[in-house]
Residue, then its C-alpha position, 0 to 999 in steps of 0.5 A: x369721301x373721307x368722313x371728316x369732309x362729308x358734313x362740309x359737303x352735305x349742306x341742308x341734308x343734300x348729298x349732291x356735289x358737283x364735279x367739273x374739270x380744272x382748266x389749268x391742271x389735270x384734275x377735277x374740281x369738286x364743289x358742294x352744290x350751294x357753292x357751285x350754284x354761286x360760281x355757275x351764276x358768275x360764269x353765266x354772267x360773263x359776256x358770251x361774245x368774249x371768246x375767252x369767257x365763252x371758252x371757260x363757260x363751255x369747259x366748266x359749265x359744260x363738264x359740270x356733273x351733279x353727283x350724289x354720295x351714297x350712304x357710305x360717302x362714295x361717289x361714282x365718277x363719270x367716265x368722261x371726267x375720270x378720263x380727263x383727270x386720268x384717275x386710275x385706281x387711287x385718288x387724292x382729295x385735296x382741300x382748297x377752301x370752298x372746294x376740293x381737287x380730285x387727283x390721280x394719286x401718281x399725278x398728284x405726287x409728281x405735281x406736288x414734288x414739282x411745285x415743292x422744287x419750284x417753291x424752293x427755287x423761288x426768291x422772296x422777291x418773286x412772291x406777291x406781297x399778299x403771300x409774303x404777309x401770311x404767317x404760317 
């Protein structure tokens, strides 16, 4: 874990983070424990008789794994999660506000390039108004 992110992940001196799968991309989602607990409450409150809600519960909660960072900020990825994200040797950690995404380096580069191409092909009229109002 890069040093600059360790403090954000270690809330209340806890070194526990939660990893789960991303249901839309071949990557892992990494949450500080306190953030995950809020998400888990919301997921658990979804109607269990709704097939789509139940599927999301099974995938996200079912794959959620508590991971502890060691003194050097390293984490050990469980084989099931590593296989899902196809993480081989090098990984990329992408900040996403209250969570991080963990990608295989090669897969990240391919998807990033694809998104950049799609973005260059996008017309302003295709963008949601909320995005148009953001000044970067």
